[in-house]
Jmol script that loads the backbone (N, CA, C; Angstrom):
load data "model"
ATOM      1  N   UNK A   1     -67.886 -23.047  52.359  1.00  0.00           N
ATOM      2  CA  UNK A   1     -68.563 -22.848  51.097  1.00  0.00           C
ATOM      3  C   UNK A   1     -67.715 -23.432  49.977  1.00  0.00           C
ATOM      4  N   UNK A   2     -68.339 -23.845  48.934  1.00  0.00           N
ATOM      5  CA  UNK A   2     -67.654 -24.561  47.856  1.00  0.00           C
ATOM      6  C   UNK A   2     -66.582 -23.741  47.166  1.00  0.00           C
ATOM      7  N   UNK A   3     -66.766 -22.435  47.011  1.00  0.00           N
ATOM      8  CA  UNK A   3     -65.811 -21.619  46.270  1.00  0.00           C
ATOM      9  C   UNK A   3     -64.495 -21.480  47.016  1.00  0.00           C
ATOM     10  N   UNK A   4     -64.493 -21.616  48.319  1.00  0.00           N
ATOM     11  CA  UNK A   4     -63.270 -21.521  49.093  1.00  0.00           C
ATOM     12  C   UNK A   4     -62.487 -22.813  49.117  1.00  0.00           C
ATOM     13  N   UNK A   5     -63.110 -23.914  48.734  1.00  0.00           N
ATOM     14  CA  UNK A   5     -62.463 -25.209  48.787  1.00  0.00           C
ATOM     15  C   UNK A   5     -62.042 -25.716  47.417  1.00  0.00           C
ATOM     16  N   UNK A   6     -62.513 -25.087  46.372  1.00  0.00           N
ATOM     17  CA  UNK A   6     -62.247 -25.546  45.024  1.00  0.00           C
ATOM     18  C   UNK A   6     -60.948 -24.936  44.506  1.00  0.00           C
ATOM     19  N   UNK A   7     -60.171 -25.716  43.802  1.00  0.00           N
ATOM     20  CA  UNK A   7     -58.930 -25.233  43.219  1.00  0.00           C
ATOM     21  C   UNK A   7     -59.119 -25.075  41.723  1.00  0.00           C
ATOM     22  N   UNK A   8     -58.755 -23.929  41.196  1.00  0.00           N
ATOM     23  CA  UNK A   8     -58.854 -23.652  39.758  1.00  0.00           C
ATOM     24  C   UNK A   8     -57.460 -23.402  39.207  1.00  0.00           C
ATOM     25  N   UNK A   9     -57.269 -23.786  37.981  1.00  0.00           N
ATOM     26  CA  UNK A   9     -56.043 -23.413  37.287  1.00  0.00           C
ATOM     27  C   UNK A   9     -56.160 -21.934  36.920  1.00  0.00           C
ATOM     28  N   UNK A  10     -55.062 -21.222  36.926  1.00  0.00           N
ATOM     29  CA  UNK A  10     -55.104 -19.806  36.614  1.00  0.00           C
ATOM     30  C   UNK A  10     -55.405 -19.556  35.147  1.00  0.00           C
ATOM     31  N   UNK A  11     -55.293 -20.583  34.324  1.00  0.00           N
ATOM     32  CA  UNK A  11     -55.586 -20.432  32.903  1.00  0.00           C
ATOM     33  C   UNK A  11     -57.074 -20.533  32.619  1.00  0.00           C
ATOM     34  N   UNK A  12     -57.866 -20.956  33.602  1.00  0.00           N
ATOM     35  CA  UNK A  12     -59.307 -21.102  33.414  1.00  0.00           C
ATOM     36  C   UNK A  12     -60.024 -19.820  33.841  1.00  0.00           C
ATOM     37  N   UNK A  13     -61.116 -19.467  33.143  1.00  0.00           N
ATOM     38  CA  UNK A  13     -61.912 -18.300  33.551  1.00  0.00           C
ATOM     39  C   UNK A  13     -62.478 -18.485  34.955  1.00  0.00           C
ATOM     40  N   UNK A  14     -62.878 -17.395  35.547  1.00  0.00           N
ATOM     41  CA  UNK A  14     -63.452 -17.454  36.889  1.00  0.00           C
ATOM     42  C   UNK A  14     -64.678 -18.364  36.871  1.00  0.00           C
ATOM     43  N   UNK A  15     -64.866 -19.195  37.884  1.00  0.00           N
ATOM     44  CA  UNK A  15     -66.013 -20.105  37.912  1.00  0.00           C
ATOM     45  C   UNK A  15     -67.334 -19.329  37.872  1.00  0.00           C
ATOM     46  N   UNK A  16     -68.224 -19.725  37.008  1.00  0.00           N
ATOM     47  CA  UNK A  16     -69.516 -19.047  36.882  1.00  0.00           C
ATOM     48  C   UNK A  16     -70.313 -19.101  38.173  1.00  0.00           C
ATOM     49  N   UNK A  17     -70.079 -20.110  38.995  1.00  0.00           N
ATOM     50  CA  UNK A  17     -70.766 -20.196  40.274  1.00  0.00           C
ATOM     51  C   UNK A  17     -70.504 -18.992  41.158  1.00  0.00           C
ATOM     52  N   UNK A  18     -69.306 -18.416  41.074  1.00  0.00           N
ATOM     53  CA  UNK A  18     -69.014 -17.224  41.866  1.00  0.00           C
ATOM     54  C   UNK A  18     -69.898 -16.066  41.435  1.00  0.00           C
ATOM     55  N   UNK A  19     -70.143 -15.957  40.147  1.00  0.00           N
ATOM     56  CA  UNK A  19     -70.975 -14.860  39.647  1.00  0.00           C
ATOM     57  C   UNK A  19     -72.458 -15.173  39.745  1.00  0.00           C
ATOM     58  N   UNK A  20     -72.829 -16.390  39.438  1.00  0.00           N
ATOM     59  CA  UNK A  20     -74.248 -16.748  39.381  1.00  0.00           C
ATOM     60  C   UNK A  20     -74.835 -17.076  40.748  1.00  0.00           C
ATOM     61  N   UNK A  21     -74.043 -17.559  41.659  1.00  0.00           N
ATOM     62  CA  UNK A  21     -74.571 -17.928  42.969  1.00  0.00           C
ATOM     63  C   UNK A  21     -74.077 -16.979  44.062  1.00  0.00           C
ATOM     64  N   UNK A  22     -72.779 -16.935  44.274  1.00  0.00           N
ATOM     65  CA  UNK A  22     -72.235 -16.166  45.389  1.00  0.00           C
ATOM     66  C   UNK A  22     -72.491 -14.666  45.227  1.00  0.00           C
ATOM     67  N   UNK A  23     -72.118 -14.097  44.082  1.00  0.00           N
ATOM     68  CA  UNK A  23     -72.298 -12.660  43.858  1.00  0.00           C
ATOM     69  C   UNK A  23     -73.779 -12.292  43.920  1.00  0.00           C
ATOM     70  N   UNK A  24     -74.621 -13.080  43.273  1.00  0.00           N
ATOM     71  CA  UNK A  24     -76.060 -12.823  43.296  1.00  0.00           C
ATOM     72  C   UNK A  24     -76.596 -12.859  44.731  1.00  0.00           C
ATOM     73  N   UNK A  25     -76.113 -13.797  45.537  1.00  0.00           N
ATOM     74  CA  UNK A  25     -76.535 -13.894  46.930  1.00  0.00           C
ATOM     75  C   UNK A  25     -76.107 -12.659  47.713  1.00  0.00           C
ATOM     76  N   UNK A  26     -74.894 -12.201  47.480  1.00  0.00           N
ATOM     77  CA  UNK A  26     -74.412 -11.009  48.185  1.00  0.00           C
ATOM     78  C   UNK A  26     -75.241  -9.782  47.792  1.00  0.00           C
ATOM     79  N   UNK A  27     -75.578  -9.657  46.511  1.00  0.00           N
ATOM     80  CA  UNK A  27     -76.424  -8.546  46.062  1.00  0.00           C
ATOM     81  C   UNK A  27     -77.773  -8.606  46.777  1.00  0.00           C
ATOM     82  N   UNK A  28     -78.339  -9.803  46.848  1.00  0.00           N
ATOM     83  CA  UNK A  28     -79.637  -9.985  47.504  1.00  0.00           C
ATOM     84  C   UNK A  28     -79.577  -9.582  48.978  1.00  0.00           C
ATOM     85  N   UNK A  29     -78.391  -9.667  49.589  1.00  0.00           N
ATOM     86  CA  UNK A  29     -78.220  -9.281  50.991  1.00  0.00           C
ATOM     87  C   UNK A  29     -77.777  -7.822  51.146  1.00  0.00           C
ATOM     88  N   UNK A  30     -77.809  -7.055  50.055  1.00  0.00           N
ATOM     89  CA  UNK A  30     -77.555  -5.620  50.141  1.00  0.00           C
ATOM     90  C   UNK A  30     -76.137  -5.157  49.870  1.00  0.00           C
ATOM     91  N   UNK A  31     -75.255  -6.036  49.453  1.00  0.00           N
ATOM     92  CA  UNK A  31     -73.884  -5.630  49.161  1.00  0.00           C
ATOM     93  C   UNK A  31     -73.824  -4.871  47.841  1.00  0.00           C
ATOM     94  N   UNK A  32     -72.968  -3.859  47.785  1.00  0.00           N
ATOM     95  CA  UNK A  32     -72.732  -3.106  46.550  1.00  0.00           C
ATOM     96  C   UNK A  32     -71.513  -3.621  45.807  1.00  0.00           C
ATOM     97  N   UNK A  33     -70.596  -4.250  46.536  1.00  0.00           N
ATOM     98  CA  UNK A  33     -69.371  -4.741  45.914  1.00  0.00           C
ATOM     99  C   UNK A  33     -68.900  -6.003  46.634  1.00  0.00           C
ATOM    100  N   UNK A  34     -68.361  -6.924  45.859  1.00  0.00           N
ATOM    101  CA  UNK A  34     -67.728  -8.134  46.375  1.00  0.00           C
ATOM    102  C   UNK A  34     -66.306  -8.130  45.826  1.00  0.00           C
ATOM    103  N   UNK A  35     -65.339  -8.259  46.726  1.00  0.00           N
ATOM    104  CA  UNK A  35     -63.936  -8.234  46.334  1.00  0.00           C
ATOM    105  C   UNK A  35     -63.282  -9.495  46.882  1.00  0.00           C
ATOM    106  N   UNK A  36     -62.666 -10.267  45.990  1.00  0.00           N
ATOM    107  CA  UNK A  36     -61.978 -11.477  46.433  1.00  0.00           C
ATOM    108  C   UNK A  36     -60.511 -11.403  46.037  1.00  0.00           C
ATOM    109  N   UNK A  37     -59.691 -12.027  46.820  1.00  0.00           N
ATOM    110  CA  UNK A  37     -58.273 -12.128  46.525  1.00  0.00           C
ATOM    111  C   UNK A  37     -57.898 -13.583  46.361  1.00  0.00           C
ATOM    112  N   UNK A  38     -56.635 -13.826  46.178  1.00  0.00           N
ATOM    113  CA  UNK A  38     -56.092 -15.172  46.092  1.00  0.00           C
ATOM    114  C   UNK A  38     -56.696 -15.999  44.960  1.00  0.00           C
ATOM    115  N   UNK A  39     -57.062 -15.321  43.884  1.00  0.00           N
ATOM    116  CA  UNK A  39     -57.579 -16.044  42.724  1.00  0.00           C
ATOM    117  C   UNK A  39     -56.607 -15.993  41.552  1.00  0.00           C
ATOM    118  N   UNK A  40     -55.727 -15.011  41.511  1.00  0.00           N
ATOM    119  CA  UNK A  40     -54.659 -14.893  40.522  1.00  0.00           C
ATOM    120  C   UNK A  40     -55.127 -14.553  39.115  1.00  0.00           C
ATOM    121  N   UNK A  41     -56.375 -14.178  38.949  1.00  0.00           N
ATOM    122  CA  UNK A  41     -56.867 -13.640  37.678  1.00  0.00           C
ATOM    123  C   UNK A  41     -57.576 -12.342  38.019  1.00  0.00           C
ATOM    124  N   UNK A  42     -57.311 -11.314  37.259  1.00  0.00           N
ATOM    125  CA  UNK A  42     -57.983 -10.038  37.477  1.00  0.00           C
ATOM    126  C   UNK A  42     -59.350 -10.086  36.799  1.00  0.00           C
ATOM    127  N   UNK A  43     -60.404  -9.826  37.571  1.00  0.00           N
ATOM    128  CA  UNK A  43     -61.766  -9.878  37.042  1.00  0.00           C
ATOM    129  C   UNK A  43     -62.521  -8.634  37.492  1.00  0.00           C
ATOM    130  N   UNK A  44     -63.201  -8.019  36.548  1.00  0.00           N
ATOM    131  CA  UNK A  44     -64.108  -6.906  36.848  1.00  0.00           C
ATOM    132  C   UNK A  44     -65.438  -7.245  36.213  1.00  0.00           C
ATOM    133  N   UNK A  45     -66.483  -7.261  37.024  1.00  0.00           N
ATOM    134  CA  UNK A  45     -67.814  -7.611  36.533  1.00  0.00           C
ATOM    135  C   UNK A  45     -68.801  -6.684  37.213  1.00  0.00           C
ATOM    136  N   UNK A  46     -69.736  -6.156  36.468  1.00  0.00           N
ATOM    137  CA  UNK A  46     -70.738  -5.295  37.073  1.00  0.00           C
ATOM    138  C   UNK A  46     -72.133  -5.732  36.664  1.00  0.00           C
ATOM    139  N   UNK A  47     -73.061  -5.445  37.547  1.00  0.00           N
ATOM    140  CA  UNK A  47     -74.451  -5.797  37.298  1.00  0.00           C
ATOM    141  C   UNK A  47     -75.310  -4.592  37.645  1.00  0.00           C
ATOM    142  N   UNK A  48     -76.084  -4.148  36.681  1.00  0.00           N
ATOM    143  CA  UNK A  48     -76.994  -3.022  36.888  1.00  0.00           C
ATOM    144  C   UNK A  48     -78.166  -3.454  37.762  1.00  0.00           C
ATOM    145  N   UNK A  49     -78.468  -2.608  38.732  1.00  0.00           N
ATOM    146  CA  UNK A  49     -79.594  -2.835  39.635  1.00  0.00           C
ATOM    147  C   UNK A  49     -80.429  -1.567  39.634  1.00  0.00           C
ATOM    148  N   UNK A  50     -81.710  -1.658  39.653  1.00  0.00           N
ATOM    149  CA  UNK A  50     -82.594  -0.506  39.733  1.00  0.00           C
ATOM    150  C   UNK A  50     -81.930   0.841  39.570  1.00  0.00           C
ATOM    151  N   UNK A  51     -81.516   1.456  40.670  1.00  0.00           N
ATOM    152  CA  UNK A  51     -80.924   2.790  40.656  1.00  0.00           C
ATOM    153  C   UNK A  51     -79.394   2.797  40.604  1.00  0.00           C
ATOM    154  N   UNK A  52     -78.766   1.635  40.745  1.00  0.00           N
ATOM    155  CA  UNK A  52     -77.306   1.634  40.820  1.00  0.00           C
ATOM    156  C   UNK A  52     -76.685   0.423  40.155  1.00  0.00           C
ATOM    157  N   UNK A  53     -75.476   0.148  40.568  1.00  0.00           N
ATOM    158  CA  UNK A  53     -74.701  -0.950  40.010  1.00  0.00           C
ATOM    159  C   UNK A  53     -73.990  -1.671  41.141  1.00  0.00           C
ATOM    160  N   UNK A  54     -73.913  -2.990  41.038  1.00  0.00           N
ATOM    161  CA  UNK A  54     -73.138  -3.797  41.985  1.00  0.00           C
ATOM    162  C   UNK A  54     -71.906  -4.307  41.251  1.00  0.00           C
ATOM    163  N   UNK A  55     -70.805  -4.461  41.980  1.00  0.00           N
ATOM    164  CA  UNK A  55     -69.526  -4.829  41.368  1.00  0.00           C
ATOM    165  C   UNK A  55     -68.936  -6.081  42.002  1.00  0.00           C
ATOM    166  N   UNK A  56     -68.264  -6.850  41.174  1.00  0.00           N
ATOM    167  CA  UNK A  56     -67.508  -8.024  41.603  1.00  0.00           C
ATOM    168  C   UNK A  56     -66.084  -7.844  41.095  1.00  0.00           C
ATOM    169  N   UNK A  57     -65.113  -8.002  41.988  1.00  0.00           N
ATOM    170  CA  UNK A  57     -63.706  -7.903  41.603  1.00  0.00           C
ATOM    171  C   UNK A  57     -62.918  -9.078  42.149  1.00  0.00           C
ATOM    172  N   UNK A  58     -62.086  -9.651  41.322  1.00  0.00           N
ATOM    173  CA  UNK A  58     -61.030 -10.560  41.761  1.00  0.00           C
ATOM    174  C   UNK A  58     -59.748  -9.775  41.538  1.00  0.00           C
ATOM    175  N   UNK A  59     -58.914  -9.693  42.541  1.00  0.00           N
ATOM    176  CA  UNK A  59     -57.777  -8.781  42.516  1.00  0.00           C
ATOM    177  C   UNK A  59     -56.649  -9.175  41.574  1.00  0.00           C
ATOM    178  N   UNK A  60     -56.561 -10.427  41.222  1.00  0.00           N
ATOM    179  CA  UNK A  60     -55.449 -10.834  40.385  1.00  0.00           C
ATOM    180  C   UNK A  60     -54.217 -11.101  41.225  1.00  0.00           C
ATOM    181  N   UNK A  61     -53.067 -10.733  40.701  1.00  0.00           N
ATOM    182  CA  UNK A  61     -51.796 -11.076  41.332  1.00  0.00           C
ATOM    183  C   UNK A  61     -50.804  -9.937  41.120  1.00  0.00           C
ATOM    184  N   UNK A  62     -50.427  -9.272  42.202  1.00  0.00           N
ATOM    185  CA  UNK A  62     -49.515  -8.134  42.079  1.00  0.00           C
ATOM    186  C   UNK A  62     -48.109  -8.573  41.639  1.00  0.00           C
ATOM    187  N   UNK A  63     -47.658  -9.717  42.059  1.00  0.00           N
ATOM    188  CA  UNK A  63     -46.286 -10.145  41.790  1.00  0.00           C
ATOM    189  C   UNK A  63     -46.046 -10.452  40.317  1.00  0.00           C
ATOM    190  N   UNK A  64     -46.865 -11.310  39.716  1.00  0.00           N
ATOM    191  CA  UNK A  64     -46.603 -11.696  38.324  1.00  0.00           C
ATOM    192  C   UNK A  64     -47.447 -10.948  37.296  1.00  0.00           C
ATOM    193  N   UNK A  65     -48.623 -10.434  37.690  1.00  0.00           N
ATOM    194  CA  UNK A  65     -49.490  -9.747  36.728  1.00  0.00           C
ATOM    195  C   UNK A  65     -49.574  -8.241  36.958  1.00  0.00           C
ATOM    196  N   UNK A  66     -49.079  -7.815  38.106  1.00  0.00           N
ATOM    197  CA  UNK A  66     -49.086  -6.387  38.459  1.00  0.00           C
ATOM    198  C   UNK A  66     -50.487  -5.783  38.405  1.00  0.00           C
ATOM    199  N   UNK A  67     -51.463  -6.458  39.014  1.00  0.00           N
ATOM    200  CA  UNK A  67     -52.826  -5.949  39.052  1.00  0.00           C
ATOM    201  C   UNK A  67     -53.169  -5.483  40.461  1.00  0.00           C
ATOM    202  N   UNK A  68     -54.012  -4.460  40.534  1.00  0.00           N
ATOM    203  CA  UNK A  68     -54.447  -3.951  41.830  1.00  0.00           C
ATOM    204  C   UNK A  68     -55.776  -3.223  41.677  1.00  0.00           C
ATOM    205  N   UNK A  69     -56.477  -3.081  42.786  1.00  0.00           N
ATOM    206  CA  UNK A  69     -57.759  -2.394  42.830  1.00  0.00           C
ATOM    207  C   UNK A  69     -57.581  -1.097  43.600  1.00  0.00           C
ATOM    208  N   UNK A  70     -58.185  -0.041  43.087  1.00  0.00           N
ATOM    209  CA  UNK A  70     -58.102   1.272  43.736  1.00  0.00           C
ATOM    210  C   UNK A  70     -59.525   1.795  43.941  1.00  0.00           C
ATOM    211  N   UNK A  71     -59.751   2.430  45.090  1.00  0.00           N
ATOM    212  CA  UNK A  71     -61.034   3.065  45.349  1.00  0.00           C
ATOM    213  C   UNK A  71     -60.794   4.539  45.591  1.00  0.00           C
ATOM    214  N   UNK A  72     -61.369   5.378  44.717  1.00  0.00           N
ATOM    215  CA  UNK A  72     -61.262   6.823  44.859  1.00  0.00           C
ATOM    216  C   UNK A  72     -62.658   7.446  44.690  1.00  0.00           C
ATOM    217  N   UNK A  73     -63.629   6.799  45.332  1.00  0.00           N
ATOM    218  CA  UNK A  73     -65.025   7.157  45.136  1.00  0.00           C
ATOM    219  C   UNK A  73     -65.688   6.168  44.184  1.00  0.00           C
ATOM    220  N   UNK A  74     -64.878   5.553  43.349  1.00  0.00           N
ATOM    221  CA  UNK A  74     -65.272   4.472  42.443  1.00  0.00           C
ATOM    222  C   UNK A  74     -64.186   3.411  42.508  1.00  0.00           C
ATOM    223  N   UNK A  75     -64.586   2.152  42.298  1.00  0.00           N
ATOM    224  CA  UNK A  75     -63.609   1.077  42.209  1.00  0.00           C
ATOM    225  C   UNK A  75     -63.028   1.054  40.806  1.00  0.00           C
ATOM    226  N   UNK A  76     -61.702   0.913  40.731  1.00  0.00           N
ATOM    227  CA  UNK A  76     -61.022   0.808  39.443  1.00  0.00           C
ATOM    228  C   UNK A  76     -59.970  -0.293  39.549  1.00  0.00           C
ATOM    229  N   UNK A  77     -59.959  -1.179  38.562  1.00  0.00           N
ATOM    230  CA  UNK A  77     -59.011  -2.292  38.519  1.00  0.00           C
ATOM    231  C   UNK A  77     -57.929  -1.949  37.505  1.00  0.00           C
ATOM    232  N   UNK A  78     -56.669  -2.084  37.915  1.00  0.00           N
ATOM    233  CA  UNK A  78     -55.545  -1.696  37.066  1.00  0.00           C
ATOM    234  C   UNK A  78     -54.561  -2.841  36.876  1.00  0.00           C
ATOM    235  N   UNK A  79     -53.834  -2.775  35.768  1.00  0.00           N
ATOM    236  CA  UNK A  79     -52.665  -3.616  35.517  1.00  0.00           C
ATOM    237  C   UNK A  79     -51.539  -2.674  35.105  1.00  0.00           C
ATOM    238  N   UNK A  80     -50.391  -2.841  35.741  1.00  0.00           N
ATOM    239  CA  UNK A  80     -49.221  -2.042  35.384  1.00  0.00           C
ATOM    240  C   UNK A  80     -48.516  -2.751  34.229  1.00  0.00           C
ATOM    241  N   UNK A  81     -48.314  -2.024  33.144  1.00  0.00           N
ATOM    242  CA  UNK A  81     -47.687  -2.602  31.946  1.00  0.00           C
ATOM    243  C   UNK A  81     -46.182  -2.741  32.147  1.00  0.00           C
ATOM    244  N   UNK A  82     -45.528  -3.414  31.225  1.00  0.00           N
ATOM    245  CA  UNK A  82     -44.075  -3.573  31.297  1.00  0.00           C
ATOM    246  C   UNK A  82     -43.362  -2.229  31.172  1.00  0.00           C
ATOM    247  N   UNK A  83     -44.052  -1.222  30.645  1.00  0.00           N
ATOM    248  CA  UNK A  83     -43.493   0.131  30.556  1.00  0.00           C
ATOM    249  C   UNK A  83     -43.742   0.936  31.832  1.00  0.00           C
ATOM    250  N   UNK A  84     -44.383   0.311  32.830  1.00  0.00           N
ATOM    251  CA  UNK A  84     -44.626   0.975  34.102  1.00  0.00           C
ATOM    252  C   UNK A  84     -45.859   1.865  34.127  1.00  0.00           C
ATOM    253  N   UNK A  85     -46.739   1.713  33.147  1.00  0.00           N
ATOM    254  CA  UNK A  85     -47.947   2.531  33.062  1.00  0.00           C
ATOM    255  C   UNK A  85     -49.130   1.756  33.643  1.00  0.00           C
ATOM    256  N   UNK A  86     -49.891   2.391  34.525  1.00  0.00           N
ATOM    257  CA  UNK A  86     -51.089   1.764  35.090  1.00  0.00           C
ATOM    258  C   UNK A  86     -52.223   1.894  34.080  1.00  0.00           C
ATOM    259  N   UNK A  87     -52.717   0.755  33.610  1.00  0.00           N
ATOM    260  CA  UNK A  87     -53.781   0.718  32.611  1.00  0.00           C
ATOM    261  C   UNK A  87     -55.051   0.189  33.268  1.00  0.00           C
ATOM    262  N   UNK A  88     -56.148   0.964  33.187  1.00  0.00           N
ATOM    263  CA  UNK A  88     -57.399   0.522  33.781  1.00  0.00           C
ATOM    264  C   UNK A  88     -57.976  -0.627  32.961  1.00  0.00           C
ATOM    265  N   UNK A  89     -58.429  -1.662  33.664  1.00  0.00           N
ATOM    266  CA  UNK A  89     -58.998  -2.829  33.000  1.00  0.00           C
ATOM    267  C   UNK A  89     -60.500  -2.690  32.858  1.00  0.00           C
ATOM    268  N   UNK A  90     -61.008  -3.112  31.732  1.00  0.00           N
ATOM    269  CA  UNK A  90     -62.438  -3.045  31.447  1.00  0.00           C
ATOM    270  C   UNK A  90     -63.161  -4.214  32.109  1.00  0.00           C
ATOM    271  N   UNK A  91     -64.465  -4.277  31.935  1.00  0.00           N
ATOM    272  CA  UNK A  91     -65.241  -5.406  32.424  1.00  0.00           C
ATOM    273  C   UNK A  91     -64.725  -6.684  31.779  1.00  0.00           C
ATOM    274  N   UNK A  92     -64.727  -7.741  32.549  1.00  0.00           N
ATOM    275  CA  UNK A  92     -64.340  -9.033  32.013  1.00  0.00           C
ATOM    276  C   UNK A  92     -63.326  -9.749  32.876  1.00  0.00           C
ATOM    277  N   UNK A  93     -62.939 -10.913  32.392  1.00  0.00           N
ATOM    278  CA  UNK A  93     -61.969 -11.786  33.042  1.00  0.00           C
ATOM    279  C   UNK A  93     -60.651 -11.609  32.290  1.00  0.00           C
ATOM    280  N   UNK A  94     -59.666 -11.076  32.970  1.00  0.00           N
ATOM    281  CA  UNK A  94     -58.389 -10.754  32.334  1.00  0.00           C
ATOM    282  C   UNK A  94     -57.348 -11.809  32.686  1.00  0.00           C
ATOM    283  N   UNK A  95     -57.078 -12.650  31.726  1.00  0.00           N
ATOM    284  CA  UNK A  95     -56.141 -13.763  31.922  1.00  0.00           C
ATOM    285  C   UNK A  95     -54.748 -13.243  32.255  1.00  0.00           C
ATOM    286  N   UNK A  96     -53.965 -14.088  32.932  1.00  0.00           N
ATOM    287  CA  UNK A  96     -52.574 -13.705  33.240  1.00  0.00           C
ATOM    288  C   UNK A  96     -51.772 -13.434  31.983  1.00  0.00           C
TER     289      UNK A  96
END
end "model"
wireframe off; spacefill off
backbone 0.3
color backbone group
């Protein structure tokens, strides 16, 4: 698939094709969440569906950005600050 072969700079926002084509396709096939790694930008995106919500997450980079995803009944995307505090990230594309 094209998204696995394309190289993006980490300074660029997540490719819209991932949200407009791939994520939409996964929703159409019944997925509630799509989680990708190895993108180096933390992304949280949600789409309201009839009775619920579908989620898209790019994990970011634990080494240089200190981002991680946690599931405790709900998915939550975090970035650990320089003070060592885990801060939940809102919807959107969070640059390095």
